[in-house]
ZAMIPA-171756 format. One record per atom (N, C-alpha, C, O, CB): residue number from 1; chain; atom name; x, y, z. Coordinates in steps of 0.1 Angstrom, whole numbers, plus 5000, padded with zeros to 4 digits. Atoms other than C-alpha are relative to their C-alpha. Last residue first. Glycine has a CB too. Layout:
BEGIN
{NUM; A; CA; {X; Y; Z}}
...
***
This chain:
BEGIN
{90; A; N; {4989; 4992; 4994}}
{90; A; CA; {9562; 4639; 2812}}
{90; A; C; {5011; 4991; 5000}}
{90; A; O; {5022; 4995; 5005}}
{90; A; CB; {4996; 5005; 5013}}
{89; A; N; {4993; 4994; 5010}}
{89; A; CA; {9538; 4621; 2789}}
{89; A; C; {5011; 5009; 5004}}
{89; A; O; {5019; 5014; 4996}}
{89; A; CB; {4990; 5008; 4992}}
{88; A; N; {4991; 5009; 5007}}
{88; A; CA; {9528; 4597; 2815}}
{88; A; C; {5008; 5006; 4990}}
{88; A; O; {5018; 5001; 4986}}
{88; A; CB; {4992; 4988; 4994}}
{87; A; N; {4989; 5003; 4991}}
{87; A; CA; {9515; 4626; 2836}}
{87; A; C; {5009; 4990; 4993}}
{87; A; O; {5021; 4992; 4995}}
{87; A; CB; {4995; 4995; 5013}}
{86; A; N; {4987; 4996; 5005}}
{86; A; CA; {9494; 4639; 2807}}
{86; A; C; {5012; 4996; 5008}}
{86; A; O; {5023; 4998; 5004}}
{86; A; CB; {5000; 5014; 4997}}
{85; A; N; {4998; 5009; 5012}}
{85; A; CA; {9462; 4620; 2816}}
{85; A; C; {5014; 5003; 4995}}
{85; A; O; {5020; 4994; 4988}}
{85; A; CB; {4989; 5003; 4990}}
{84; A; N; {4995; 5013; 4996}}
{84; A; CA; {9465; 4635; 2851}}
{84; A; C; {5003; 4992; 4988}}
{84; A; O; {5012; 4983; 4988}}
{84; A; CB; {4990; 4994; 5008}}
{83; A; N; {5010; 5010; 4997}}
{83; A; CA; {9459; 4670; 2836}}
{83; A; C; {5007; 4987; 5004}}
{83; A; O; {5019; 4984; 4999}}
{83; A; CB; {4990; 4998; 4989}}
{82; A; N; {5012; 4994; 4993}}
{82; A; CA; {9481; 4701; 2836}}
{82; A; C; {4991; 4989; 5005}}
{82; A; O; {4986; 4990; 5016}}
{82; A; CB; {4993; 5009; 4990}}
{81; A; N; {5013; 5002; 5007}}
{81; A; CA; {9514; 4683; 2828}}
{81; A; C; {4988; 5006; 5008}}
{81; A; O; {4988; 5005; 5020}}
{81; A; CB; {4998; 4985; 4997}}
{80; A; N; {5006; 5013; 4996}}
{80; A; CA; {9545; 4698; 2845}}
{80; A; C; {4986; 4999; 4993}}
{80; A; O; {4979; 5009; 4991}}
{80; A; CB; {4999; 4999; 5015}}
{79; A; N; {5013; 5004; 5005}}
{79; A; CA; {9567; 4726; 2832}}
{79; A; C; {4996; 4986; 5005}}
{79; A; O; {5004; 4977; 5006}}
{79; A; CB; {5001; 4999; 4984}}
{78; A; N; {5010; 5000; 4990}}
{78; A; CA; {9595; 4737; 2855}}
{78; A; C; {4986; 4995; 4995}}
{78; A; O; {4977; 4992; 5004}}
{78; A; CB; {4998; 5014; 5004}}
{77; A; N; {4996; 5009; 4990}}
{77; A; CA; {9623; 4728; 2831}}
{77; A; C; {4989; 4998; 5011}}
{77; A; O; {4986; 4987; 5015}}
{77; A; CB; {5013; 5005; 5008}}
{76; A; N; {5001; 5014; 5006}}
{76; A; CA; {9605; 4745; 2802}}
{76; A; C; {5003; 4990; 5011}}
{76; A; O; {4996; 4980; 5012}}
{76; A; CB; {5010; 4999; 4988}}
{75; A; N; {5014; 5003; 5001}}
{75; A; CA; {9601; 4776; 2823}}
{75; A; C; {4997; 4987; 4995}}
{75; A; O; {4988; 4980; 4999}}
{75; A; CB; {4993; 5011; 4992}}
{74; A; N; {5005; 5003; 4987}}
{74; A; CA; {9637; 4775; 2833}}
{74; A; C; {4985; 4997; 5000}}
{74; A; O; {4980; 4988; 5007}}
{74; A; CB; {5002; 5013; 5010}}
{73; A; N; {4996; 5013; 4996}}
{73; A; CA; {9648; 4772; 2797}}
{73; A; C; {4994; 4996; 5014}}
{73; A; O; {4990; 4985; 5016}}
{73; A; CB; {5015; 4998; 5000}}
{72; A; N; {4986; 5002; 4996}}
{72; A; CA; {9628; 4803; 2790}}
{72; A; C; {5003; 4986; 5003}}
{72; A; O; {4994; 4977; 5004}}
{72; A; CB; {5003; 5010; 5012}}
{71; A; N; {4996; 5013; 4996}}
{71; A; CA; {9596; 4812; 2773}}
{71; A; C; {5015; 5000; 5002}}
{71; A; O; {5023; 5006; 4995}}
{71; A; CB; {4996; 4989; 4989}}
{70; A; N; {4990; 5006; 5009}}
{70; A; CA; {9584; 4848; 2772}}
{70; A; C; {5003; 4986; 5005}}
{70; A; O; {5001; 4983; 5017}}
{70; A; CB; {5013; 5008; 4999}}
{69; A; N; {5002; 4997; 5014}}
{69; A; CA; {9556; 4871; 2785}}
{69; A; C; {5011; 4994; 4991}}
{69; A; O; {5014; 4999; 4980}}
{69; A; CB; {4999; 5015; 4997}}
{68; A; N; {4986; 5001; 5005}}
{68; A; CA; {9569; 4871; 2821}}
{68; A; C; {5000; 5002; 4984}}
{68; A; O; {5010; 5007; 4979}}
{68; A; CB; {5006; 4987; 5004}}
{67; A; N; {4995; 4987; 5004}}
{67; A; CA; {9535; 4884; 2832}}
{67; A; C; {5014; 5000; 4994}}
{67; A; O; {5019; 5010; 4990}}
{67; A; CB; {5000; 5010; 5010}}
{66; A; N; {4991; 4994; 4990}}
{66; A; CA; {9526; 4854; 2852}}
{66; A; C; {5006; 5013; 4997}}
{66; A; O; {5012; 5020; 5005}}
{66; A; CB; {5010; 4990; 5003}}
{65; A; N; {5007; 4999; 4987}}
{65; A; CA; {9494; 4845; 2832}}
{65; A; C; {5010; 5007; 5011}}
{65; A; O; {5005; 5014; 5019}}
{65; A; CB; {4996; 4987; 5005}}
{64; A; N; {5009; 4989; 5001}}
{64; A; CA; {9512; 4852; 2799}}
{64; A; C; {4993; 5003; 5014}}
{64; A; O; {4993; 5015; 5018}}
{64; A; CB; {4989; 4997; 4990}}
{63; A; N; {4992; 4987; 5001}}
{63; A; CA; {9541; 4831; 2808}}
{63; A; C; {4991; 5012; 4999}}
{63; A; O; {4995; 5022; 5004}}
{63; A; CB; {5009; 4999; 4987}}
{62; A; N; {4995; 4997; 4987}}
{62; A; CA; {9517; 4803; 2820}}
{62; A; C; {5009; 5013; 5000}}
{62; A; O; {5008; 5021; 5009}}
{62; A; CB; {5009; 4989; 5006}}
{61; A; N; {5011; 4995; 4992}}
{61; A; CA; {9499; 4804; 2787}}
{61; A; C; {5004; 5004; 5014}}
{61; A; O; {5000; 5015; 5019}}
{61; A; CB; {4989; 4989; 5001}}
{60; A; N; {5003; 4987; 5005}}
{60; A; CA; {9532; 4801; 2769}}
{60; A; C; {4988; 5006; 5008}}
{60; A; O; {4989; 5018; 5012}}
{60; A; CB; {4997; 5000; 4985}}
{59; A; N; {4989; 4992; 4994}}
{59; A; CA; {9543; 4771; 2790}}
{59; A; C; {4997; 5015; 4996}}
{59; A; O; {4999; 5024; 5004}}
{59; A; CB; {5014; 4996; 4995}}
{58; A; N; {5002; 4999; 4985}}
{58; A; CA; {9510; 4754; 2782}}
{58; A; C; {5010; 5009; 5006}}
{58; A; O; {5006; 5017; 5015}}
{58; A; CB; {5001; 4987; 5006}}
{57; A; N; {5012; 4993; 4997}}
{57; A; CA; {9513; 4762; 2745}}
{57; A; C; {4997; 5002; 5015}}
{57; A; O; {4994; 5013; 5019}}
{57; A; CB; {4989; 4994; 4993}}
{56; A; N; {4997; 4985; 5003}}
{56; A; CA; {9549; 4750; 2743}}
{56; A; C; {4988; 5009; 5003}}
{56; A; O; {4990; 5019; 5009}}
{56; A; CB; {5004; 5002; 4986}}
{55; A; N; {4991; 4995; 4990}}
{55; A; CA; {9539; 4717; 2760}}
{55; A; C; {5003; 5015; 4998}}
{55; A; O; {5002; 5022; 5008}}
{55; A; CB; {5013; 4992; 5000}}
{54; A; N; {5007; 5000; 4987}}
{54; A; CA; {9508; 4711; 2739}}
{54; A; C; {5010; 5006; 5010}}
{54; A; O; {5006; 5016; 5017}}
{54; A; CB; {4996; 4986; 5004}}
{53; A; N; {5010; 4988; 5000}}
{53; A; CA; {9526; 4720; 2706}}
{53; A; C; {4993; 5002; 5014}}
{53; A; O; {4992; 5013; 5018}}
{53; A; CB; {4990; 4999; 4989}}
{52; A; N; {4991; 4988; 5001}}
{52; A; CA; {9555; 4696; 2714}}
{52; A; C; {4991; 5012; 5001}}
{52; A; O; {4993; 5022; 5008}}
{52; A; CB; {5009; 5000; 4988}}
{51; A; N; {4995; 4998; 4986}}
{51; A; CA; {9530; 4669; 2725}}
{51; A; C; {5009; 5013; 5000}}
{51; A; O; {5008; 5020; 5010}}
{51; A; CB; {5008; 4987; 5004}}
{50; A; N; {5012; 4995; 4991}}
{50; A; CA; {9511; 4673; 2692}}
{50; A; C; {5004; 5002; 5014}}
{50; A; O; {4999; 5011; 5020}}
{50; A; CB; {4988; 4989; 4999}}
{49; A; N; {5004; 4986; 5002}}
{49; A; CA; {9544; 4671; 2673}}
{49; A; C; {4989; 5005; 5008}}
{49; A; O; {4990; 5016; 5013}}
{49; A; CB; {4996; 5002; 4986}}
{48; A; N; {5014; 5001; 5005}}
{48; A; CA; {9557; 4639; 2689}}
{48; A; C; {4995; 5014; 4999}}
{48; A; O; {4994; 5022; 5009}}
{48; A; CB; {4991; 4991; 5009}}
{47; A; N; {5000; 4995; 5014}}
{47; A; CA; {9595; 4644; 2693}}
{47; A; C; {4986; 4999; 4994}}
{47; A; O; {4985; 5001; 4982}}
{47; A; CB; {5009; 4992; 4992}}
{46; A; N; {4995; 5010; 5009}}
{46; A; CA; {9596; 4622; 2724}}
{46; A; C; {4999; 5003; 4985}}
{46; A; O; {4999; 4995; 4977}}
{46; A; CB; {4992; 4987; 5003}}
{45; A; N; {5010; 5002; 5011}}
{45; A; CA; {9576; 4649; 2741}}
{45; A; C; {5003; 4989; 4991}}
{45; A; O; {4995; 4985; 4983}}
{45; A; CB; {4998; 5013; 4992}}
{44; A; N; {5013; 5003; 4993}}
{44; A; CA; {9595; 4648; 2775}}
{44; A; C; {4989; 4998; 4989}}
{44; A; O; {4979; 4993; 4992}}
{44; A; CB; {4996; 5012; 5009}}
{43; A; N; {5001; 5012; 4991}}
{43; A; CA; {9629; 4643; 2759}}
{43; A; C; {4986; 4998; 5005}}
{43; A; O; {4982; 4986; 5004}}
{43; A; CB; {5010; 5003; 5011}}
{42; A; N; {4999; 5012; 5008}}
{42; A; CA; {9625; 4667; 2729}}
{42; A; C; {4999; 4987; 5009}}
{42; A; O; {4992; 4978; 5005}}
{42; A; CB; {5014; 4999; 4992}}
{41; A; N; {5012; 5002; 5008}}
{41; A; CA; {9613; 4695; 2751}}
{41; A; C; {5000; 4987; 4992}}
{41; A; O; {4990; 4980; 4992}}
{41; A; CB; {4998; 5012; 4990}}
{40; A; N; {5011; 5003; 4990}}
{40; A; CA; {9641; 4689; 2776}}
{40; A; C; {4987; 4998; 4992}}
{40; A; O; {4979; 4988; 4994}}
{40; A; CB; {4998; 5011; 5011}}
{39; A; N; {4998; 5015; 4996}}
{39; A; CA; {9667; 4688; 2748}}
{39; A; C; {4989; 4996; 5009}}
{39; A; O; {4984; 4985; 5008}}
{39; A; CB; {5014; 4998; 5006}}
{38; A; N; {5004; 5008; 5012}}
{38; A; CA; {9653; 4722; 2734}}
{38; A; C; {5002; 4985; 5003}}
{38; A; O; {4993; 4977; 4999}}
{38; A; CB; {5009; 5003; 4988}}
{37; A; N; {5015; 4999; 5001}}
{37; A; CA; {9655; 4738; 2769}}
{37; A; C; {4995; 4991; 4988}}
{37; A; O; {4985; 4984; 4989}}
{37; A; CB; {4996; 5015; 4998}}
{36; A; N; {5006; 5007; 4988}}
{36; A; CA; {9691; 4726; 2774}}
{36; A; C; {4985; 5000; 4999}}
{36; A; O; {4979; 4989; 5001}}
{36; A; CB; {5004; 5008; 5014}}
{35; A; N; {5000; 5014; 5003}}
{35; A; CA; {9702; 4736; 2738}}
{35; A; C; {4993; 4992; 5012}}
{35; A; O; {4987; 4982; 5010}}
{35; A; CB; {5014; 4995; 4998}}
{34; A; N; {4987; 5005; 5004}}
{34; A; CA; {9692; 4771; 2747}}
{34; A; C; {4999; 4985; 4997}}
{34; A; O; {4988; 4980; 4997}}
{34; A; CB; {5010; 5002; 5011}}
{33; A; N; {4998; 5014; 4995}}
{33; A; CA; {9658; 4786; 2745}}
{33; A; C; {5014; 4996; 4996}}
{33; A; O; {5017; 4998; 4984}}
{33; A; CB; {4989; 4990; 4995}}
{32; A; N; {4986; 5005; 5003}}
{32; A; CA; {9652; 4824; 2742}}
{32; A; C; {5002; 4986; 5007}}
{32; A; O; {5001; 4985; 5019}}
{32; A; CB; {5011; 5009; 5005}}
{31; A; N; {4997; 5012; 4993}}
{31; A; CA; {9617; 4837; 2739}}
{31; A; C; {5014; 4995; 4996}}
{31; A; O; {5017; 4994; 4984}}
{31; A; CB; {4989; 4989; 4998}}
{30; A; N; {4994; 5011; 5007}}
{30; A; CA; {9614; 4873; 2728}}
{30; A; C; {5003; 4988; 5009}}
{30; A; O; {5009; 4990; 5020}}
{30; A; CB; {5012; 5005; 4993}}
{29; A; N; {4986; 5000; 4999}}
{29; A; CA; {9590; 4894; 2749}}
{29; A; C; {5006; 4988; 4992}}
{29; A; O; {4999; 4978; 4990}}
{29; A; CB; {5006; 4999; 5015}}
{28; A; N; {4995; 4987; 5002}}
{28; A; CA; {9554; 4903; 2742}}
{28; A; C; {5015; 5001; 5000}}
{28; A; O; {5021; 5010; 4995}}
{28; A; CB; {4994; 5010; 5011}}
{27; A; N; {4993; 4995; 4988}}
{27; A; CA; {9541; 4868; 2737}}
{27; A; C; {5007; 5013; 4997}}
{27; A; O; {5011; 5016; 4986}}
{27; A; CB; {5011; 4989; 5004}}
{26; A; N; {5004; 4986; 4997}}
{26; A; CA; {9514; 4859; 2712}}
{26; A; C; {5006; 5005; 5013}}
{26; A; O; {5000; 5010; 5022}}
{26; A; CB; {4985; 5001; 5001}}
{25; A; N; {5007; 4998; 4988}}
{25; A; CA; {9532; 4828; 2700}}
{25; A; C; {4997; 5014; 5003}}
{25; A; O; {5005; 5023; 4999}}
{25; A; CB; {5008; 4993; 5011}}
{24; A; N; {5014; 4998; 5002}}
{24; A; CA; {9541; 4826; 2663}}
{24; A; C; {4992; 5001; 5013}}
{24; A; O; {4980; 5002; 5012}}
{24; A; CB; {4994; 4989; 4991}}
{23; A; N; {5002; 4987; 5007}}
{23; A; CA; {9578; 4831; 2667}}
{23; A; C; {4985; 5003; 4998}}
{23; A; O; {4982; 5014; 4997}}
{23; A; CB; {5007; 4999; 4985}}
{22; A; N; {4998; 4989; 4991}}
{22; A; CA; {9579; 4803; 2693}}
{22; A; C; {4997; 5014; 4994}}
{22; A; O; {4992; 5023; 5000}}
{22; A; CB; {5015; 4999; 5005}}
{21; A; N; {5012; 5000; 4990}}
{21; A; CA; {9563; 4777; 2670}}
{21; A; C; {5002; 5013; 5009}}
{21; A; O; {4992; 5020; 5011}}
{21; A; CB; {5000; 4987; 5008}}
{20; A; N; {5011; 4995; 5008}}
{20; A; CA; {9589; 4786; 2642}}
{20; A; C; {4987; 5001; 5010}}
{20; A; O; {4980; 5011; 5009}}
{20; A; CB; {4996; 4990; 4988}}
{19; A; N; {4999; 4985; 5002}}
{19; A; CA; {9617; 4783; 2667}}
{19; A; C; {4988; 5006; 4992}}
{19; A; O; {4985; 5017; 4995}}
{19; A; CB; {5013; 5003; 4994}}
{18; A; N; {5003; 4993; 4987}}
{18; A; CA; {9604; 4749; 2679}}
{18; A; C; {5001; 5015; 4998}}
{18; A; O; {4993; 5023; 5003}}
{18; A; CB; {5010; 4995; 5010}}
{17; A; N; {5014; 5002; 4996}}
{17; A; CA; {9603; 4736; 2643}}
{17; A; C; {4996; 5008; 5012}}
{17; A; O; {4987; 5015; 5012}}
{17; A; CB; {4996; 4986; 5001}}
{16; A; N; {5008; 4990; 5009}}
{16; A; CA; {9637; 4751; 2634}}
{16; A; C; {4985; 4999; 5003}}
{16; A; O; {4979; 5009; 5003}}
{16; A; CB; {5003; 4996; 4985}}
{15; A; N; {4998; 4987; 4995}}
{15; A; CA; {9652; 4733; 2665}}
{15; A; C; {4993; 5010; 4991}}
{15; A; O; {4986; 5019; 4997}}
{15; A; CB; {5015; 5004; 5000}}
{14; A; N; {5007; 4999; 4988}}
{14; A; CA; {9637; 4700; 2654}}
{14; A; C; {5001; 5014; 5006}}
{14; A; O; {4991; 5021; 5010}}
{14; A; CB; {5004; 4990; 5010}}
{13; A; N; {5014; 4999; 5004}}
{13; A; CA; {9650; 4704; 2619}}
{13; A; C; {4991; 5002; 5012}}
{13; A; O; {4981; 5009; 5012}}
{13; A; CB; {4996; 4987; 4992}}
{12; A; N; {5003; 4987; 5006}}
{12; A; CA; {9684; 4711; 2632}}
{12; A; C; {4986; 5002; 4996}}
{12; A; O; {4980; 5013; 4998}}
{12; A; CB; {5009; 5002; 4988}}
{11; A; N; {4999; 4991; 4989}}
{11; A; CA; {9684; 4681; 2655}}
{11; A; C; {4997; 5014; 4995}}
{11; A; O; {4990; 5022; 5001}}
{11; A; CB; {5013; 4999; 5007}}
{10; A; N; {5012; 5002; 4992}}
{10; A; CA; {9673; 4659; 2626}}
{10; A; C; {4999; 5011; 5011}}
{10; A; O; {4988; 5016; 5014}}
{10; A; CB; {4998; 4986; 5005}}
{9; A; N; {5011; 4995; 5008}}
{9; A; CA; {9700; 4672; 2604}}
{9; A; C; {4988; 5000; 5007}}
{9; A; O; {4980; 5010; 5008}}
{9; A; CB; {4999; 4992; 4987}}
{8; A; N; {4999; 4985; 5001}}
{8; A; CA; {9726; 4667; 2631}}
{8; A; C; {4989; 5006; 4992}}
{8; A; O; {4983; 5015; 4997}}
{8; A; CB; {5014; 5004; 4994}}
{7; A; N; {5003; 4996; 4987}}
{7; A; CA; {9714; 4631; 2637}}
{7; A; C; {5000; 5015; 5000}}
{7; A; O; {4991; 5022; 5006}}
{7; A; CB; {5009; 4994; 5010}}
{6; A; N; {5015; 5001; 4999}}
{6; A; CA; {9715; 4624; 2600}}
{6; A; C; {4995; 5006; 5013}}
{6; A; O; {4985; 5013; 5014}}
{6; A; CB; {4996; 4985; 4998}}
{5; A; N; {5005; 4990; 5009}}
{5; A; CA; {9751; 4637; 2598}}
{5; A; C; {4985; 5001; 5001}}
{5; A; O; {4978; 5011; 5001}}
{5; A; CB; {5005; 4998; 4986}}
{4; A; N; {4999; 4987; 4993}}
{4; A; CA; {9760; 4616; 2628}}
{4; A; C; {4995; 5012; 4992}}
{4; A; O; {4990; 5021; 4997}}
{4; A; CB; {5014; 5003; 5004}}
{3; A; N; {5010; 4999; 4989}}
{3; A; CA; {9745; 4586; 2611}}
{3; A; C; {5001; 5012; 5007}}
{3; A; O; {4991; 5018; 5010}}
{3; A; CB; {5002; 4988; 5009}}
{2; A; N; {4997; 5008; 4988}}
{2; A; CA; {9766; 4593; 2580}}
{2; A; C; {4989; 5001; 5010}}
{2; A; O; {4981; 5010; 5009}}
{2; A; CB; {5013; 5004; 5006}}
{1; A; N; {4998; 4991; 4989}}
{1; A; CA; {9751; 4606; 2547}}
{1; A; C; {5003; 4991; 5013}}
{1; A; O; {4997; 4980; 5014}}
{1; A; CB; {4988; 5009; 5003}}
***
């Protein structure tokens, strides 16, 4: 398989992982992330699963607290680490 084929497969697997996480969140509205939101998640988490889960969970909590009840590209763009320890992970 070519390098671009491997990259496409990895991108598809990452997208499927994020979609699976989103489907299991206790949000009342469907979350819709475009390639922009997915790229931001990948960039700030470096693809590390624990960081992906933490980011998505924090954005979901904020969505519940604000009443939007869904994740959006804008919410992902606006995400900032909650604790000082996580600043390096942004």
